[in-house]
N, C-alpha and C positions, 0 to 999 in steps of 0.2 A: 645747251651750249657745247658740250662734248659731242663727239661723233662716235657711234658704235656700229659694228658690223659683225655678222656671223655667217659661217658657211659650212654646210654639210655637202661636201662635193664628191666627185669621182676622181679628182686629180689633187696634187699637192696644193694645199690652200694658202700657204704663207704668201706666195706672189700675189694671189687674188686678194687677200686681206690688205696687203700693203697698197695695192692699186686702188681698192675701195677707199682706203684711209686717205689717200691722196686727194680724192674727190670730196672727202669730208673735212680736210684740214682747215678749211675756212671756219669750222665750228670751234676750233681751238688748237693751239700748237705749243703748249707748255711741255707736253711729253707724249709719248706714244708707246703702244705695246700690243703684243699678240699672244694668244695661247692656243695650243693645238692638242689633240689627242692622237697619238700615234701608237698603233698595236696596243691600244688600251691604256697607254701611259700619258698623263696630263703633264704639260711642260709649257713654260712661257718665256718670252724675251721682252725687256722693257728698256727704254732709253729716254733721257731728258732732252728737251729741246724739240726742234722740228723733226718731222718724219724722216728726213734724210739721215738722221742719226740712228734710227732704228734700222733703216735699210742697210747702213753700213755695218751695224751689229750683226745683222742676219747673214751678211756675206762671210763673216769670219766665224760665226756661231749659228749655223742654220738650224731651222726648226722644221722637222718632218711632220707629216700628218694630213689626213683628208677632211678633218673636222676641226674647225677653229673659230675664235672670236677675236676681234681687234678693236682698238680704242685710240682716239686722239683727244687729248685733254685740255681743257680750259679749267684752271685750278679754282676751286671754291674753298674747300676745307683742306688745309695743308699746302705747304710750298711745293714748287715744281722740283721734285727729287725723284730718284729711282724707286725708293720705297713708297712713295705716294702715287706712283704711276700705275695705271691699269694695264692688264687685268689684275685684280687682286685675287689672292688664292688662300684658302684655308683647307688643309687636308685634301679631301677628294673633290673639291669644288673650286671653280674660278668664275669670276663675274666681271662684266664691264657695265658701266653705269653712267647715265646722263641725268642730272638732276641733283636734288638736295634732300637728304633724309633728316627731317627736322628733329626727330626724337632719338637721334643716334646716341646722345649722352646717356639717357635712360637705358637704352638697349645695351650699351657698352658695359654699364654697371651690372646689368643682369647676367651678361655673358661672363664678366670677370668673376662673379660669385660662383660660377661653375668651372672656373679655371681656363676659360677661353679669353686670351688677351690679344690685343692688337699690336702689330708691328709698325703700322703706318699712323699718320695723323688724320686720315680721311674718314668721312662719314660712311663711305662705300664699304670699307672693310667689315664694318658691323654687319652688313647684309650677308656677306659670304660666310662669316662666322656663325650667323644664325642658321643658315642652311646647312652647314657642316655639322653643327650640334644636333640638329634634328635628324640627320642622317646617322650620326653616331648613336642616336637613341632608337634606330631601327626604321626610320622613315625611308620611303623611296624618294628618288630625286623630285618627282612631281609633288609628292605629299609634302617634302621639306620646303619646296618652293612656295606652295600654297600656304602652308603655315607661316612662313616668313613674311609673305606679302600682306598677310592680314595684320601684321604688327607694325608695318612701316607707315609713318606719317610724313608727308611732304610730296615732292614730285620726283618722278623717276621713269626712265626707260632702262631696262635691265635685260641682259642676256647671259645665261648661265651655261657652262661646260662642265663635264663631270669625268673624273678619272674612271677608266674602265668602260666608258660608254662612247663608242665611236659613232653612234648613230642617234644622238640626242642632243638638242639644245632646248632650253626653256627661256621663253621671252615674256616680258610683261611691260605694261605701260600705265602710268598715272601721271597726268600732267605734262609729260615729255613725250614727243612724237616717236612712233615706231612703226615699221612696216615689215611685212613678210613677203618674200619673193619666191615664186613658184618656178621650178625647172623640171626637167625630165630626169627623174631619179636623183635630183639635187634640190636643196632648199636653202634659203637665204633669209637673213634678217639685217635690217639696216635702219639708221635714223631717218633716211629719206630716200626718195627714188633716185636721186643723183648717184648715191653710192652703189645702188643695185643695178643701174642701167646697163653696165657692161655685161652683166650676167643674165638678166631676165627683163622682159617688158610686162611680166604679169605680177601685179602688186595687190596685196590686201593690207589696207591700213587698219591697225588695231584701234579700237575705240577706247574711251576712257574707262580704266579699270580692268581691261582685258588682259588675259595672260594666255600663253599658248605653249603646248608641248609639240615640238618640231622634230620630225625624223625625215629621212630622205623620201618617204612615201607621201609626206604631206604634213599638214598642221592641224591639230585639234585645238580649237580656240574656245576659251571659257570667258564669260563676263564676270563683273565684280562680285556677283552672287555665286560664282562657281557653276553656273549653269552653262550647258553647251550653247554656243553662239555661232550663227551663221553670218559671216561677213563677206561683203561683196568683193569680188575679184575685179580689178580694173586694169586696163591696158594703158601703159604710159607711152607717150610719144617720145621716141628715142632722140629725135632732133631737138626736142625741148630740154634735153639733159646734157647737151654738149658743153664742155667747159674748156675748150681749146682757146689759146691766146690769139690764134689766126694772124700770126706774124707780128703782133704787138709785144713790146717789151714787158708790159704789165696787163693784168686783167682790167685794172682801173682804166688805163688808156683805152683799151678796146671798148669798154662799156660806156665811157664818155663819148667815143666816136659812133657808137650804135644808136645814140639818142634820136637823131632825125628819123631813122628807120622805124624804131620801135613806137615812137609817138605817132608816126604816120599810120602804123598798123592799128594802134588803139583808136585813132580818129575814124579809120575806115570801119572798124568793128562796131563802134557805137553811134555811127551816123549812117543814114541811108544814101544811096547814090544820088538821090534828088536833093540832098542837103539837109534832111530833117534829122532830128535826134532819134536814136534808135536804142535807147536804154531798155533793160528788161522791164516787162509790165508791172513788176512788183514795186518799181521805184515810182512812188506817187506821193507828192507832197501836199495834195489837198487835205485839208483838216489838220496838218502838222503845224504846231505853234512854235516849235523850237527844235533845233538839231544840236545834239552833243557830239563833239568830235573827240575821239580818244585814240592816243598812240604814244609811242616812245621815240626818243632820239630824232633822227631826220624825219621819220614819218610824222612826228609831232609838229615839226616846222611846216610840213605840207598842210596840216590841219590849220595851223596859224594863218597861212595864206588863205585857205578855203573859207575861213571865217569872214574875211573881207569880202569874198565873192558872194557867200550866201546873204550876207547883210546888204551889200551895195546893189547886187543884181536882182536878188529875189525878195529883199525886204524881210528875210527870215532870221530872227535872232539865233545866234550860234554861240555855244559855249565850247571852250577848249579844256581838255583835262589831260594831264600826264597820266598814263595808265597806271603807273606804280602808286599814285596818290589817290586815284579815283574812288576805290572802295572805302578808303580810310577816312575820307572827309564826309562820308554819308551823303552823297549827292541827292538832291531832291529830283526825282524823275517822275515824268507825267505820261499818262496814256496818250497824251496829245503830242508827244515828242518822239523824235527819231533819233537813235544812237548809231553813230557811224564809227567803225573801228578800222584803223589803217595799220597794215603791217606787210612788210615785204615778204617775209618767210611764211606768215600766217600761223607761226608757232610761238611767237613772243609771249613768254609766260605771263608777264604783267598785263599785257593786253588781252589775252585769253581769259585771265581772271576777271578783269573788268567787264568783258563781254558777258561772262556768266552772272555777274552781279546785276547787270542791267537787263538780262533776259527776263521777260515777263512783266517788266515794270514800264516798258515803253511801247509804243504802237508797233514799231518794227526795229529789228537789229539788222543793220547793213554792214557788211565788211568790204573793204577795198584791199585786195591782196594780190600777190604775184604768183601764189601756188594755189590753184582752185581746189586742190585735194586736201588742203591743210586743215588743221583742227579749227582754226578760227572760221575759215570758210564753211566747214561742215556744220558748225554749231550756230551760224547766222541764219536769219530768215532768208537772206538773199545775199550772194557774194558776187562782187564785180571784180574780174580779173584785170589787172593793169597791163597785161600782155607784154611785159618787159623782157621775157625770157630769163634764163639763168643769170644771176648776178653773183659772181664769185668774189670780187673785191670787197673787202670788209667795209670800206667807206662807200655808202650807197650813192649812186650817181643816176644811172638810167631809171632805177626804180623810183627815185625821187620825182623826176620830171614826168614820168608816167602816172604816178600817183596824182600830181598836180593836174595833169590833163584830164583823168577820169573825174576828179573832184570838180573841175571847171565845168565839165559836162553835166554833172549832178546839179551844180548851182544854176545852170541854164535851165535844166528841167524844172527845178523848183520855181524859177521865174515864170516859166510857161504855166505850170500847174496853179500858181498863185495869181495869174493874170497881170503880172508886172511888166511883160514885154510882149510886143506884138510879133507877128510872123516876119515882118521886114527887119526888125531889130534882131530877132534870133538869127536870121540868115546872115546878117552883117557880123554878128559875134562869131558864128561858126566859121564864116569865111576868114576872119582874122585868125582863128585858131588853126585852120587848115594851112595858113601860111607859115606856121611855126616851124615845121621841119626844114623849109628852105632858109628861114632865118637862123636856125641853129647851125646849119651848114656853114653859113657865113661866120657865125661866132666861132666855130671850130677853127677857122683860118687864122684866128688870133693866137693859136698855140705857140708859134715861134716868138712873137713879141712878149707874150706872157712869160715864156721861159727866160727871156732876158731880164724882165722885171723881177722874177722869182730869185735870180741870183743875188739881188740885193735884200729881198725879203727873208731869204734864208739866214741873213746875218742878224736879224732882229730878235729881241727877247720877248717883245710884246707887240701885238698888232690889234688894231681896232677896226671893226666893220660898222658903217653907218647906213641906215636906210629909213625912209618914211613910208607910211601906209603899207601896202603889201610888200614893199621892199624891205621893211623891218624884219619880218621873219626870214627873208632871204639873207639878211645880214647875220642873223643867228646861225643859219645854216652855213654860210660861207666861213664863219669863225669855227664852227664845229668841224668842218672838213679839214681846215688847217690844223687844228689841234689833233685830230685823229691820226693824221699820217705824217705830219712834220714835227710834232711834239713841241711846237711853238705856242706859247700862251696867247690865246686870241679870244676876244669878246665881241659880241654883236650888240649894238645899242640902237634904239629908236633916235633918230638924229636929234630931235628936240630935247631928249634926255641928257645929252652929252654935258650941257652946262649945269646939270643938277648933281655934279659929282665927278663923273669919269674924266672931265676936262682936266682934272688935276694931274692926270697921268701923262698929258701931252707934253712932249719935248721933241727935239730934233731927231731923236733916235726911235721914235714911235711912229711907224707907218700907219696911216689911217686911210682905209679903203672905203670909198664912198660910192654907193650903188644908186645912181640917180638919173634914170631916163627923164626926158624933158616932158614931164606930165604936169598935172595941176599943182603938185606939191614941190615941183622942182626948185622954185625960188626960195622956199623955206629951207629946203635941204642945203641949197647953196649958202644961204646965210649961216647955217650951222658949220659948213665947211670952211667959211671965212673965219669963223672963231677959232678953228684949229690952226689955220695958216697964220693967223695973227699971233699965235703962240709958238711959231716955228715948227708946227707939225708937218710931216711929210705926207701930202695927200696924193693918193692914187685915185683918179676919178674915172669911174666907168659910167659912160653915158652914150648917147647917140650923137651924130655929127652937130646937130643944133645945139645940144647941151654943151658940148665941148667948145663950140664956138662962142657960146654965151658965158661959160664960167671956167673954161680951161686955163686961162692966164694965171700964172703964179703957182700952179699946181706943181708937184713933183713929177708925176707921170699921168698920161691919159691913155685910155683904151676906148676906141670908138666902136660901138655895137650898131647893128641895123636899127632903123626905127621900127618900133613895135606898138601894137595896141596897148596902152598903159595897163589895161586890165590883166593882160597876160605876160607883162614884163618879167614877173618872177621866174616864169618857165625859161625864158630866153637867158636871163642873167644868171640862172644857175650854172650855165656852161663856163663862162669866164671864172666864176667862183671855184668850180671844180678844177679847172685848169690851173688856177693860181695855187691851189693846195697841192695838186699833183706835182707841178714843176718845182715848187718850193721843197717838197719832200725829196725830189730827185736831187735838187741843189745841196741838200743836207745829207744825202746818202742813207736815208731811212728805208725800211722795208714797206713799200707802198701798199702791197696787197695784203700783207699780214702784219699790221702795226702792233706794237707791243701792247700786251694786256687786253686786247680786244678780240672779239669773236663776231662772226657774221650773224649767227642766229642765237639769240639770247633766250634760252629756254629754262632758265631758272629766275626766281624772284630775287 
C-alpha cells in the first residue's frame, strides 16, 4: 500500500526522491519522508499529510546527500503522525517499509528485554531496531539484514540505509512488490516501475523471498534460502509509465475520457483483422466444468458481471469469490475447473494469496491484470493484460471497463470452445463489442448534464443504485464509486430485492439511480422503480431513448444513453456511473484523485 524508493546516485538525491514519491503517492498519502547519507552521516526529514508538506519542509530544512531512501505512507499500525512516519531510524540504520509485520509484538518484547525500545506505534520500527541490535553485536549491515529478515512474519518490501555507508542499500521483499533499477554508476530501488521510470528503463523485479545488496556498481541478489540468484533484467516502455494529466483537472477525468481508446486497443489486440478471437493459445475451456472468479473491490464487480456472461453465453457455471475470504472458507476446487484472478495492479495482497491457494488445485490459473510484470501475472499459468495503461486515480475507471472487455472476450471464447455459439453468432457478438468505443464517446457527451444532476446529488446523505441481471453488479460498482470519492453513503441493490427491506429507506430525500437499458428485464426493473416513486422517492433513470419514452414519466431526472447490445450494457453504463461519482465529488469539493483513507494498490491483507 505504501510507496518506497531508494537511490544511490551521482547527484543530490532529495529532489529525485521527492519526484519519485510523487509518482508513488497514489499508494498512500498519510505522511511522507526521506533519509539520506551525506559524508557518511545519516539524517532524515518527515512530514504528516500529503507529499507537498514534505516538499515545503525540505525548502526550509534541506537534506543533502547522494544516497537516500523515501516513503509515502498509507497507515496500518499507528496513526498518521510524524513519529509514525517513515523512514524509521534506530542508531546507524534507517528503513522504509511497505507491508505488515505480523509478529511485531513478539519481536518488540524481545528487543525490550535487551533495552531496545520503540519511539513510534508502528510495526516497522521493530525491523530497524532488530537490524541495529545485530550491528551493535558486531554484524555487518548485510549480516544484520539477513538475520532480521529470517525473523519477520508477514508481508514486506524493505529498503535499508546505513550511517557511514554512502554506497550501500539493502532491499528485500516478501509478499509486497519491489524492483531494482539499473543505471550507469547509479542504482535504484522502487515499489514499481512507475517510480523508477524517470531514472531508468532497466528493471529487475525481485521474486518472493529475495533480498539484495545494492551498490552503485550493481546488485547482488539472494533468494529466500540465501543462495545467489540470477533475476532477469527487463526493459520497461517509458510511454506506458506516463502519469501526466494531459490538460484535465484530475487524473480520474482523464482516465474516464480515455476509455474509448483503451477499449479499442484491447479489442484490437485480442481479435484478428478478419474479426476472429485472438486470445492466447493457453485460454482453452474444453474440458472445463466450472470457472472461479476471484478479485477485490471494483475488480470483484467486474467478476460479478462476467459470471452472467460465462453462464448465459457459454453455459459454463461460474463462482465469484471475494479474494480476502477465498482461502478462509476452504473452497472446493477441482482439476476440472479454471480459476481467474482479476487485479488492476497485479499486486493486490488478498488476490495474490488467493491465487497461491488455488495454484495446483485447478486445471489452470489465469490472471487478468493491467501490469503484465506484476506478481499476480508472474505467478499465473497465463496472464492477460487489459491494456488500460497507467491508472493513477484511486477510484478505478478505465481499468474496470477494460477488465469487462477482456472478460467478455474470454466468455465468448468459452462459448466457442464449448460449442455454444456458431461462427455467425460469434461475429455478431464481436461486432457489437467493437461498437463499444463509439457508444462510449456518445456517453461521455453526457458529462455536462450529469454535472447539473450532481449538484443535487451532492446534497444527499444516502443514495441507492438499482439494477437487474448484469446491471445489478453495475449498481454495486456505481455505489462504490460514489462512496469512494464523494463520501456519500450509497448502496447498490438488485432491483427485485428492494422490497425485501431496503425500501424502508425510501423518502423524498433519498435519490434512487436506476440503471435500466430496455432489455428483457426492463419491465420488471420499471415495476421496482414504480414502487420507489409511489413512496415519493427521487428516481434518476438511466436508459436508452426507448426506455425513457416508455418509463420516464414521473421520474425526477432522466439520462438517455445510446442503444447497446444488452449483453454489453454494463460496459457502456459504467461511464455515466463514473461521471455521476466524479461530478458529485466535484460538487462536494472532495479530493477526487486521492480520497481519504484509500490507496490505489492494496498490498497488505
